[in-house]
N, C-alpha and C positions, 0 to 999 in steps of 0.2 A: 140663712145667716151662718157663716162659718166662724167658729171660735177656735183660735189656735191653742194647741196644747202640745207639750212635749211627748205625750202619749196619744197615739192616734186611735180613738175608740172604734173606728170602723175597721181596723186591722185586728188580726188575731194576737193573742198574747205572745206567741212564738215570733211573729213578725216584729212586734215591738221589741222583744228581747234581742233579736238578731240585727235589726236595722235602726233602732232608736238610740237615743232620743231624737225627736224631730224638732230641731231648733232652727228658727229662722232669724237668729240674731248672733252677733259676735259677743263673746263674754266680755263684760266691762272690766276696766281696771280699777282697783281700789288700793288704798294704802293699808297694808296689813300690819298688825302688831299683836302677837300672841300674849296679851296682858290679862287675859281672863282665865279662870280655872274651872274645869269640869271633870269630876271623877279623878282628880289628881293630874290631869293633863292640861298643859298650857294651850289655850285656843284663841283664835282671832275674835270669835264672837260666840254667843250662846244661842245661835240660830241654826236650825238644821232641818232635815227631812226624815220622817219616821219610816219604819218598815212599810213597804208597799210600792212606792213609785220607782225606787232605784233598783232596777232588775238585775244589773250586773255591773262589772267594772266600768264599762263605757258610760253608763248612767251615773255612777258614783263620781267619776272624773269630771263629767260635764257639769254636774251640780256643784262640785267643788270649785270649778272655774267661775261659776255664776255667783259665788260668795256664800254658799251654805257650808258651814264649818263642822257641823255634827251630822255625820252621814251614816245612815243605817242601811246596810245591805239587806235586800229583801229576804224575808224569812226562808230558811233552807231546812232540809230534812236529812235524815240518815239514809234515805232511799229516794230514788227518782219518782216523781209524781207529775202527771200531766195537768195542765190547767183545764178548768171548765171550758166548754165550747163558747165561741164568740156568739153574741156580744158579751163582753165582760164589764162594760161600763155603759150606762145610759143616763141622760139628764133627767132630773126630776122637776115636775111642775110644782115647785114648793116656794112660796113667796114669804113665808114667815118662819120664825124659829120653831123647831120641833120641841115639844115639852112632854113630860111624863104622861099627861092625859092623852097624848096622841098615839101611844104605843100599840093600841088595839086597832087602829085604823089602817087601811091600805093606802099606799102612795102610788101616784101615777107617773110612769116613766115614758120617755120618748127619745128619739135621736135629735131632737131640736133643742139647741141651747137657748138659755135666756138672753135677752138683749144686753143685760149688764153682766159682764164676766165676774164681777165681785159678788154676784148673787148665785153663782153656780153651786148647785148641789147635785150629787150623782149617787146612783146605786152602783156598787161594784161587786163582782162575784168571780173570784179567780180560783178559790179552793186551795190556796197556799201551795201552788205548784213548786217543784224543785228539780233542778238538775241532779245528776248523780254526785255523790260526795267528791269523787276525784275531779269532776268538772268544776264544781263551785269552789273547792279548796284552791285550785290553781287560779281561779278568777279572783278570789279574795286577795291572794298575793299580788295580783296585777292591780287591783283597786288600791291596796295599801301603798304600793310603790308609785301610783299615779297621782295621789293627792299631794297637796303642798304643805308647807310648814304651818303650824297652828290649826291643823284640821284633823279631826278624829274619826276613824272608821270604827263602826260598831256593827257586829254581825248578829242578826236575828235568827234564832233557831226555834224549831218546834218539834215536839215528839209526835210519833205516829203510832196510833193503836194498832196492834197486830199480835204476832206470836210473842214478842218480847213485852216486858212490863213497860208501861208508858213512861213512868218516871225514869227508868233505866235508859229509855231511848232519848229523853231530854238530855240526860247526862252524857250519853254518847255523842249526840249532836253538838253539845257545847264543847266537848273535848276535841272533836274534829275541827271546830272553828278555831279553838286556841292553837291547835296543831298547825293550822293554816296561817297563823300569825295575827289573829284578831286581837287588837288591843283591848277591846271591851266586848262583852256578850250581853245580848238581850234574849230573854226567853219569852216567846209570844204565847201568852195564856189566853188569848181572846181573839177569835175570828168567827164571825157568824156565817161564813161561807163554806164550811166543811160539814159533811154529813155525820162525822164521828165526834167523839166527846172532847177532843183536844181544843176545840174552840170556846168552851165555856168553863174552863178550869178556874178562871179568875173569880168566879162566883162562889167557889168552895174554899173556905179558909183553911181547912185541914189538908186537902189534897194539894192546893197551890203552894202552901208553905212547905210541905214535904218535898215537892219538886224543887223549890227554891233552895232549900237546905242541901239537898243532894247535889244540885248543880254547883252551888257555892263551895261545897266540900271538894268537888272535883277540880274546879278551876282556880281555887286558892286566891291569890292576890289579884287576879284579873277581875276588874269591876263587873258586877252583875246588875243588869236592869231587868225589871219585869214589865211587860206590856199588858195592861189590863183594859177591859172595856168598862162601860158605864153600869154602875149599880145604883138603882133608883133609891133603895132603902139606905139611909145614912147609917143606921145601926149595923146593918150587914156589911156595908162598906168599911166601917171602922173595924169590924172584926177581921175582915180579910187583910186590911192594912196592918193591924197589930200582929197577926199571925206571921206575916211575911217580913216585917220590919227587921228582925234580927239577922236576916240572911242577905238582904239586898242593899246595893249601893245607890240605886235610883229606881223610881217608879215612873213609867211613861203612861200618861192617861190623857185622852181616851182613844180606844180604837173606834171603829165605826159603830153606829147604832143599828140594831137589827129590826127590819120592818118587812112586812109583806108588800111586794111591789108588783103592780099590774100595768099593762099597756093601756092605750087609749080605747081599746075595744073591750077592756075588762078581763083579758086573758093574762096568765103569768107573763111578765115582761121578759124573763130570761129563760131560755130553753133548757130542758133536762130535768131529771128527777131531783126533787128536794131543793129547787132554786126559787120557789115562790117567795121565800124569805131570804133576804140578802142584806149586805152591809150598806148603810147610808152614810155619806160623809160630805164635806163641803160646808158652805155657809150656814145651812140650816141646823147643824148640830152644835154650833158655838155655845148656845145657852147651857145645854146639858154638860158640855165639856168644861166650860169655865166654872160651872157650879161644882163639879167634882174636883177640879184642880184647886179651887178655893178651900174646899173641905179638907183636902189632903194637906194643904198648908196649915190649916187650923189644927189638924190632928198631930202634925209634926211638932208644932209649938207646944201643944197641950201635953204630949207624952215624951217630948224631947227626943224624938227620933232623929237619927243622923243621916237618913237617906236624902238624896237630891230628888227634886220633882221636875219632870218634863211635861209641860203643858202642850197638849195636842188637841186639835179639833176646831174646825171652822175658821181658821186663820187665813184670811184672804187678802189683807192689806196691812201696811205698817201700823195703822191704828190698832188693829187687833193684836199685833205683837206687843205693843205697849200695854194694852189692856191686860194681857196675861202676865207680863212682868209686874204690873202694879198689883196683881193678885198675890204675888209673893213666890211664884215659881222660880226655879233656878235656871231653866232653859226652855226654849220654845221651838217646836217643830211644826212644819206645815206640809201636808201631802197634796190635797186637792188644790189649795192655793198656789203651791209651788209648781204644780203641773200646768195650770192655766196662766200663771203669772210668774214665770221663771226668774224675773228680776226682783222678786219680792224681797229677798234678803239684801240685795244691793240697794234697793230704794230705802229700806229701813236704815241701812248703814249711811246712805247719803243724808237722810234727814237727821240722824243722830249726830253725825260729825259736823253738820252745818250749824248745829245748835251749841257745839262745844268749842272752846277756844283752842287754837293750835298749840 
């Protein structure tokens, strides 16, 4: 069975970057009205795509035409880095929601999709690749020029451990993105698919807040979003949120869940050193993601925080979008859902407008 996706999981990351997205439909027409607000920008909707699927300007523009209005440019670095070897995505044989009690077990992956596209869960392992700054800066400018009215481009950046201080590299990356014209910046503090420590910063209240503070000091009035992963312990989660709250304009939650993933023969599903554990996203992470989003809403009310909350994780259809908004989040973004259901935002718009008087 073949399941259509804008990202071809049988091709390499570089092929998808250069030739994608692989769309088999024409962008639908919708009536736009930038009557909503996000981070001080007037936008058509509060639906978007988080850091991950939108590899470059071509992807940004394609998803803008499909009706996604909050568009996050895939995480970039201050230095060039290649992607992990192919495959980077595999389907998971997962029929129920993943819960905290599951984190110690292994998941099974294959290249065979489920029969129902709405139940797709995948493991993905890219390693946060990046073109050189001079390449992605020019491409960010192309992306910004290519989207329409009422649409917001957000550039995601990550620091790279090395000779320089990690915090300083986050600051440098954010400054390069602002220099390229990014209207808003996301700093990615959470990725399970790197072998160095930049992927788990979101679990450390002190380190993450030091980076948030330094980046916000550098970029000034440019809105700052932090991307965080799932923290099972609500007390630790609250501590991380409280430490970062003074410096951020929004929190995007969650990134993928980290699991050990094997193939049907019991071997590591993804080739290469350090890739037994990889990111899991799609339908099966919705329970964890919605739990954390709801907790962020509660913390915001309790402590009168003034950041916006972006709900991410397991959003596969319009009902899931509604579920997130009912939890109290300010915006919703879909990655896996948007890849396998590129008309997701448009379908939600159709259903919403059909229920509202003209």
